N, C-alpha and C positions, 0 to 999 in steps of 0.2 A: 504493500499499500504506500502511494507516494504523495506527498503533500506540496511538491515543488510549485505547482500552479493554483494552490488554494487561494481563493478570492475571499476578502473579508466582507461581510455584509456591512452596509453604512449603519445599520442600527446596532452593530457591535463595535464600531471604531472606538467608542468611549471606554470600552472594556480592555482594549489592547494598546492604547496609546500613553498609558501612564508612565512615569519615570521609571527607568529600568533599576533593578536591584544593584546593590554595590556591596562588596566586601571589601573596600579600601578603608579609609580613615574616617573615624567619627570626628565631629566637630572638636572634641577635647584633644583628640590627637592631632588634628590639623593645627590647633592653637599651640600645643605643646612642640610640634616641629618647627614651627615658624620661630618660636622663642629660640629654640636651639641654633637655627640657621642665621638668627641675628647676634648671636654671641661671638665675641672676638677670639676667644679661646675656649677649647672644649676639654674636658677630662676624657680620659679613655672611655669610661662608662657612658658619658653623655654622647661622645662621638659614635659609639657603638648603638646607642639608642636611636640617634639620629639616622644612621644608616638603615637601621630596622624599620623605621617609620617611612624612610623614602621607599624602601622595597615594598612595603606594604601599599603605599599609595599607587603603585602601580598595578595593584591586583583588581581585577574586576570579574564579576559574576560571569558563568559561562554563558548565560543568555541575557541579552539587555531587554529583560521584560519584567513588569511589575508582578507582584505575587497574584494580583487580580487577572492578569493577562494570561498567566502560566495556568491559572485554574480555568480561564475561558478556552484556551487551546486544548487542554486535557478534556474538556467536556466534549468539544468539537470531534476530537480524535476518538474518544470512546464512542460517540453516537455513530461515527462512520464504521468503527470496527465491530461494534455489538449490535448495529442497526436498531437504535431506538430513538424516539424524539423526546426532548426534554419536556416535563410538565410545565404548564404555564397556568396563570390565573384566568380561566376560562370566561367568568362573568365580565371582568373589566376589559379583557380582550374582545369579548363579543360585542360588548358596548360600543367599544371604538370602531369596529367594522360595521355595526349596523347604523350608527348615527353620524358616520362620516359624511354622508352626502348633506346632512341638515347642519353639521359643523362648518362645511365648506359655504353652504348658503348663509350661515350667520356671518362668517368672516366677510364674504362679499357684501353683505347688507351693511355691516358696520363702517367698511372701508371703501363702499361704492365700487367694487370690483366686479368682473364678470369671469372670474376663473372657473375652470372646469377640472375635474379629476384627472390628473395624468394616469395612463396605463401603460406608458412605454417604459421597459426595463433597459438598463444600461450598464455596462460594466467597461472597465479598463484592465490593465496589467496587474492592478493590485486590489480594486474593490469592485462591488456590484450593489445595485439596488433600484428601486422604483420610488421616485419622489413623489409627493402627494400633489403638489402643484408646481408647474413650470411656467414662468411668466417670461417676458422678454429679457429681462437681466435679473431674474430674481427667482429663487426656490423658496417655496413655502410649505412648511411641514405642520400638519395639523395634529394637535394632540387634544383628544376628547377626554375631559376629565370625568371621573367616576361620579363625584358628587360635589357640592358646593364646599365641602370640607377639604377635598383634595384640589380644588381650583384654586390657582395661584392669584390673588386679586391685584397685585403689582408685579411687573417686570422683575424688580430685585428679588421676588420670591419665586419667580419661574426660571430663575438660571440653573441649568442642569448641564454638566459636562457630557452626560451620555446623550443627550438630545443635541446639544450644540455640535458634537462631533459626527453625529448623523447627518445634521444639514450641512456640514462642512464637506462631507463626503459627496453628498448630492451636488453641492456647488462645484465640486472638482470634476465630477462626472459630465455634467451638463455645462460646465465652463461659464458659470453665472457669477457676477460680481457681488451680489447681495443675497442674504437669506434672511428668513423670519421663522421663527417658532411660534406657532399661534395655538395658545391654549384656548379651548372654547368649551362652554359649558352649555349643554343642552338636555332635555328632559331624558332620564334614564327609562328605557322601555319597560313597560310594566312586568312583562314575564320574567325579567332579570332580577326583580326585588319582590315579587309577589309572595314568595316562600319566607322572605325575612320575617322574623317575629319582633314585634314592637320597633319597625322601622320607622324613622322619622323621614316622611316623605318630603318634607319642606327642604331638605338637602339635595333632593332628586328631580324635583319638579320646578322649573325655573321660568315658565312661559309668561308669568306676570312681572318678572324683573326686566327692567329696560336692556335691550339687547346690546347696547355699547358697554354695559358693565359685565357682560358675558364673554368677553373676548381680551385676553392679555397676550401681548406680543413681545418677544425678544428679538431684537434686531442684530444681524451680524454682516461683516464684511468679508470677502474672500481674503485669504491669507496663503501666499504661495510657500512661505517658510513651514507653515504648519502641515501643508500637502506633502513636503518633502519628509517631514518626520512620520507621516501616515505611510509613505513607500517605505521608509526604513523600518517601522515596527511589522509591517505586513512581511518583510523578508524575514525579519527574525522570528516571526510566528511560525512561518513555513519552516524554518530550521529547526525550531523546537518540536513542532508538530511531527516532523519526521523522526525526531530523537525519541519522543515519547512514544510513537506508534512501534518503532523497532523494539523498544524495551518491553512493550506489552506482548508483541508477536514473537519474540525471542525467549520469554521469560522461563519456559520449560524446555528449552532445547540443551 
């Protein structure tokens, strides 16, 4: 099994692009090394310590991936080898799929747009995905909130690294200069909440609330430096995926 050409879903970019692990110097060790290097004269013991710290500073983790990225890659490899799909929160996922047309309609109403749902799938040498909305020079990703409790009321509460990297992936694929993450709150379908005991319907039924209060947008600009980092992380994910797969497949040989 080979992962040399594995493409990362845009929705997963936030999982794999965090800072890589390091086995180099801690902050305290860096401070100690700097202090030793600034000394005019060192004792033999101090010189030995300085050389030890210098050597350790050159050490790097075998794979430049965060713990979260390693877990994500391992999960992908395990699904491919053992042929299973990861469990997800079905109700919240189902709401997002069902109400997406209403959320797009809400977004269009609030911002006087005429966008339609994009169905075009794209990929390049590193990533793949299907953006929700593709405009002339903008990508809009629609996020339908589960309830008023989870709906972010202001952009500062809507900032989410996973969502940001997803949109940056779409901007990269479609080569668009701007992106938006649009959090929309529309009524939750009755069949998703009918079985909930003592449910507060007020947090799920919002048709009486002014529409302009039910959309919160986070704006982004394309960043080519981030896209280069995405490419680097994808290559590292492939390298680790092959390593992990080989370990699994050869464990009893």
